[in-house]
N, C-alpha and C positions, 0 to 999 in steps of 0.2 A: 910732642906737640908740633913737630916740623910740618906735618901734613896739613895742619890747620892755619899755618902762617903764610900770609900773602907776600910779605916782604919785610925789609928792615930799613929804618931811616933814622939817622942820628942816634944809634944804639937803642932805638925803640922798635919793638916788633909790632907789625900791623897784622891783625887777624883777618882771615879771608871771610868777609861777611856773606858771601854767596853760600859758603858751607854752613855758616851760622844759621842762615835762614832755612836751609833744607833740613838741617839736624834739629832745629827748634820745632819744625812741623812734625817730625817723627816723634820727638819727645812728647809733644802735646797730644798726639794721637794715643800714645801709651797712657798718658794721664786720663784722657777721655775714656778709653776702654776700661781702665782700672776702676774709675768711679762709677761708670755705667753698670758694672758688674758688682756693685756694692762693696768695692774694695776701699782700703784706707791708705792714706799717704802720710809719711813722716817727714816733716821739713826739719833740716838740720843746718844750722849756721851759728857758731858762737862768736863770730867776729862782730865788732861794734857796728860797722856800717850796715850789716844785714840782720842783726838779731831782732830789732823791733819790727822790721818789714815782714819777716817770716812768721813771727808770732801773730801779727795782725791778720795775714792772709789765712793762716791755719785756723784761727778763731772764727773768722768770717765764713769759712767753708766747712767748719766742723771736722777738721783734721787734727793731726798731732804735731807737736814741735819740740825741739830741743834748742834753746838759744843762749843758755848760760855756760854750761860745762857738760861735755860728754863723759859720763861715768863709765869706767871700764865694765863691760858685761851688760850694758843697757839692753842689748838684744840677745847676746849669747847666754847670759846668766839671768834670764827673766824672772826666775823664782826669787832671787834675792832682791831684785828691783821691785817686784810686786809686793814683797814684805815691807819695803821702805815706803811704798805708796800707801799701804794700809796704816803704817805709823803716821803718815801725813794726814790722812783722813780722820784718824782717831784724835790727833792733836787739834784739828779744826773743830771737831765736835766738842771736845773738852773745853776749848776756849770760848765757844759760843754758848754752851749750856749754862743755865742759871743754877745758883746754889752749888757751885762747883766744889767748894770745900778745899781749895788750894790757897796757899799763902801768896803774897805779892811776888816774893822771890821766885817761887815755883812757877807762877804764871809768866813771869818775865823770861825764865829759862825755856819754857814751853813755847813761847812766842818767837824767841830767837831760833829755836830748833825748827819750828814750823816754817819760818821765813826762809831758812837755809834749804829745807827740803822742797819748798814751793818753787824756789828759783831753779833747782835742778830737775825736779820731777813734775812740776805743775802742768807742763805741756803734754805729758803722757799719762796723767793721773787716771784718765778714763780709757786707756788703751788696754784691752783685754787679751790681745794676742799680738804676735809680731805683725808689722805693717805689710801691705802688699806691694808697696813701692816707696823708695826713699829719694827725696830731693835734696841735694847738697849744694851750698854756695861756698866755694873755696875748699878744694880737695886737700890742700896742704894743712889747713887747720883741722880738718875732720878726717884725718887718716885712720883713726880708731873706728869711727863709724863705718867707713868704707870696708875695713877689714872684717868687721862683724857682719855686715850686710852680705859680703861676698861669701863668707863662711856659711851663712844660712840660705844662700841662693836667692836673696831679695834683689830684684832689679834696681839699679841706681840711675837716676838722672842727675847730672852735675854740670855746673858752669865751670868751664876750663879756661883759665887765663893763660897767657904765654909762658908762665913759669910753673904751670900745673902738670901733674902726672896723670895721663889718661888711663893708666892700667886699672883694670877692674871696673871701669865705668861702662855700663851697658848703653846708655843714651847720653853721649856727650854733647854739650852746647858750648862751642868756642865763643868766649866773650869776656868782657871786663867784669871781674868780680869784686872790684874796689869802689867804683863810682856809685853813689847812691841812686842816681837817675837810672843807671843800668839795672841795678837790683830791683828798683820799683817797677821797671818795665817787665822783668822776668816774673815778678810776683803778680802783677796785674794780668799777664797772659795766662798764668796758672789759675788765678782766681776765676777768670771768665770761662776758662775751659771746664773747671770743676763744676761751676754753677750750671753750665749748659748740660754737662753729662748727668748731673743729679736729676734733671727733669726726665731723663730717659731710664734712670735706674729703677729696677723692679721694686715695688713696695712690699716690705715684709708684712705678712698677715699676722697681727698680734694675737687674734683669736685662735688661729691654727696652732701657733707656737705655744700658747698657754695650754691648749687641749693636748698637745703632744707631750708637754711637761707632765700633766696630770696622768696620762697613760703610762709614761715612763716611771712615775712615782709608784704607780700601781704594780708595775713589773718588778720594781726593786724591793717590794714588801716581802718579808719572810713568811714562811708557811704558818708559823705561830701567830703572826699578826693577822693573817687572812682568817684563820680559824677563830681568833678572838672576835673579829668583826662579824663573822657569821653567827656566833653565839649571842653577841649583843643584839643583832637584828631579830634573832629568834625570841630572846627574852622580851624585847620591846613589843613584838607581835602578840605574845602571850599576855602581856600586861593590858594591851588594848582590847583583847578579846574578853578578859575578865571584867574590865570596866564597862564594856557594852552589855 
């Protein structure tokens, strides 16, 4: 972090704000290009000061977040994590459904389990694949998230305080990662950038995607299924001719 430190006064390190400003611009440009290309961002911070702020900005901008606890393998072992997400969704359905047929004790256990999964996985429940970009507040807290992102080659934007390790961070932003006002400032800048980029993002044509899905389904049909369909069509035609 030496290169980002302006000086030291009474054992307190002073961050070079000129570099902070320049690096923030570079990081926001990366955010803008990611969202403009229909990419997704994962916000990560499990520290108390930032957990609420990142959850709020992620929800408002339709992104993903982890703000309770980073589970090992959240990115590198996506198969296991997606199974846990399926369990969470099943529990939600079971608890909402009428005539559930469960005892009070079973419902209580299910509710506790759902709450536990919701805290850890609620922010990534709709994440279908690994994110295109990861934003981290406090690299010391989130070392596991950094390791997994680096392993998968996911670009990382991170707030680096004077005691942070900049290794593995693609887009560092030197700054205070403890003060709530600083955290709110970072989150507001990201929110504004994401919302502006969304206006430029290409709209996915739902009709085309559904037509593509139908054509793929046809391709995936076996020869026996195709023959069966042809026979059904033939019989239905013969029936119509007889009726006429």
